[in-house]
C-alpha positions in Angstrom: -35.4 51.0 7.8 -33.3 47.6 7.5 -29.7 47.2 7.8 -28.2 46.8 4.1 -27.4 42.6 3.5 -29.9 41.0 6.0 -33.3 39.5 4.1 -36.9 39.8 4.4 -38.2 38.5 7.3 -40.3 35.5 6.1 -37.0 34.1 4.3 -34.4 34.9 7.0 -36.5 33.5 9.5 -36.7 29.7 6.6 -32.7 29.8 6.0 -32.6 29.8 9.9 -34.5 27.2 10.4 -33.2 25.1 7.4 -30.1 25.6 9.0 -30.8 23.7 12.5 -32.1 21.5 11.2 -29.6 20.7 8.7 -27.5 20.1 11.8 -28.9 18.4 14.4 -29.2 15.6 11.8 -24.8 16.3 10.8 -22.4 13.5 12.8 -20.9 14.9 15.4 -17.5 16.4 15.1 -14.9 14.2 16.3 -13.0 13.7 19.1 -9.2 14.7 19.6 -7.6 12.3 22.6 -5.6 15.4 23.9 -4.7 19.3 22.6 -4.6 19.4 19.5 -1.1 19.2 18.1 1.4 22.4 18.1 2.0 24.1 14.7 5.1 22.6 12.8 4.2 19.5 14.3 6.1 16.5 11.9 5.0 12.7 11.9 7.7 10.8 12.7 5.9 7.2 11.1 5.7 9.6 7.8 6.6 12.8 7.7 3.3 14.7 7.1 3.1 18.2 8.8 0.4 20.0 11.4 0.2 22.7 9.6 -2.5 25.6 10.0 -4.4 22.8 12.1 -4.8 19.6 9.7 -2.3 17.4 8.5 0.2 17.9 5.0 1.8 16.1 3.1 5.9 16.9 3.5 6.5 20.8 1.7 8.6 19.8 -1.0 11.4 22.1 0.6 12.0 21.0 3.6 15.0 23.1 5.7 16.7 22.9 8.4 14.5 25.9 10.2 11.8 24.2 9.2 13.1 20.6 11.0 15.0 22.9 14.1 11.4 24.4 15.3 9.5 21.4 14.5 7.6 19.1 17.5 7.7 15.5 16.8 4.7 13.6 16.9 2.8 10.9 15.4 -0.5 11.6 13.2 -3.7 10.0 14.2 -3.4 8.3 10.2 -0.1 6.3 11.7 -1.9 6.0 15.2 -4.6 4.4 13.5 -2.9 2.4 11.5 0.3 0.9 14.0 -3.6 0.2 16.8 -5.2 -1.7 13.3 -9.0 1.3 14.3 -10.5 1.8 11.1 -13.8 3.4 10.2 -13.9 2.0 6.8 -14.7 -1.7 6.0 -14.9 -2.9 2.5 -15.6 -6.2 2.0 -14.9 -8.0 -2.5 -17.0 -10.8 -3.3 -17.6 -12.8 -6.3 -16.5 -15.1 -8.5 -14.7 -11.8 -10.2 -12.4 -11.4 -7.6 -10.9 -15.1 -7.8 -10.2 -14.6 -11.4 -9.1 -10.8 -11.4 -7.7 -10.6 -8.2 -4.0 -8.8 -8.3 -5.7 -6.3 -11.0 -8.5 -5.3 -7.9 -5.8 -5.2 -5.4 -3.8 -3.2 -7.4 -6.2 -0.5 -8.0 -7.0 -0.7 -4.7 -3.8 0.7 -4.1 -4.0 3.1 -6.2 -6.8 5.3 -5.2 -6.0 4.9 -1.4 -2.8 6.7 -2.8 -4.2 9.3 -4.4 -6.4 9.7 -2.0 -3.3 9.8 0.2 -1.4 12.1 -1.9 -4.0 15.2 -1.1 -5.1 14.3 2.2 -2.2 12.2 4.1 -5.2 10.8 7.1 -6.7 8.7 4.8 -4.7 5.8 4.8 -5.5 2.0 3.6 -5.1 0.0 7.8 -4.9 -3.3 6.0 -6.2 -5.6 2.9 -6.5 -9.3 3.8 -7.9 -12.3 2.6 -10.7 -14.8 3.7 -12.5 -17.4 2.1 -14.1 -16.7 -1.2 -13.1 -12.9 0.1 -11.3 -9.9 0.5 -11.2 -6.9 3.4 -10.0 -4.3 3.3 -9.7 -1.8 6.2 -9.5 1.7 6.1 -8.6 5.5 8.4 -11.5 7.4 6.5 -15.5 6.4 5.7 -14.4 8.6 2.8 -11.8 6.5 1.0 -13.6 3.3 2.0 -16.6 4.8 -0.2 -14.3 5.9 -2.7 -12.4 3.1 -3.6 -16.4 1.2 -3.5 -16.9 3.7 -5.7 -14.0 3.3 -8.2 -14.5 -0.4 -8.0 -17.8 0.2 -9.9 -16.3 2.3 -11.9 -13.5 0.1 -13.3 -15.4 -3.6 -13.1 -18.8 -2.6 -12.8 -21.0 -4.9 -10.4 -22.8 -4.6 -7.4 -22.6 -2.2 -4.6 -24.0 -1.6 -0.8 -23.1 0.8 1.4 -24.6 1.2 5.6 -23.3 3.8 7.7 -23.3 2.6 11.0 -24.3 6.1 13.2 -23.0 4.9 16.7 -19.3 4.4 15.9 -19.1 6.4 12.8 -18.2 3.6 10.2 -18.7 2.7 6.8 -19.7 -0.8 6.0 -19.4 -1.1 2.1 -19.6 -4.4 -0.6 -18.3 -5.1 -3.8 -19.2 -8.0 -5.4 -19.2 -9.5 -9.5 -20.0 -12.2 -10.9 -17.6 -13.9 -13.4 -19.1 -13.3 -17.2 -19.6 -16.9 -18.9 -19.1 -17.1 -22.0 -20.7 -15.2 -25.0 -23.8 -14.7 -22.4 -24.3 -11.2 -21.5 -23.1 -10.2 -18.1 -25.2 -10.3 -14.7 -24.3 -6.6 -13.8 -25.4 -4.9 -16.4 -29.2 -4.7 -14.8 -27.2 -4.0 -11.2 -25.5 -0.5 -12.9 
């Protein structure tokens, strides 16, 4: 008789193989540049707190007791922003950008602030203008993907994504051409 909670022999073997196969294709876990910070470490740049193995927003109630026992350091996101390191690169282009640049920049900042509220390690590193395009660098792939998704949702257009296994980065392009008069938008076919 089999112990309670185990699956039938064939189903268990299929499940085990599927789990092993799934793990083999996953990207390796990010490598830390040193030992994990002590619990209750406070980032001296942004005020985030390292608690329970992750960086969190500053607690609502910062007490003298917390500050007395806190170690001070710099979180990985602040370090990335200082060094200019990025894991997400977005290129925004098209004639729609020239006509609505401030609106697009505002949308990007809003999405980044909303992400930072729940996950403080996801931030904008830089946003700069080049001839004919706007380049946005982020500290994470997921934030870059989220920004492009939100741009597509808010302004339509076309998005392309390219993930790099080698350096764990996301390269994304969002583009839209300006509508001409009463003609239907060319982006409708892309949606």
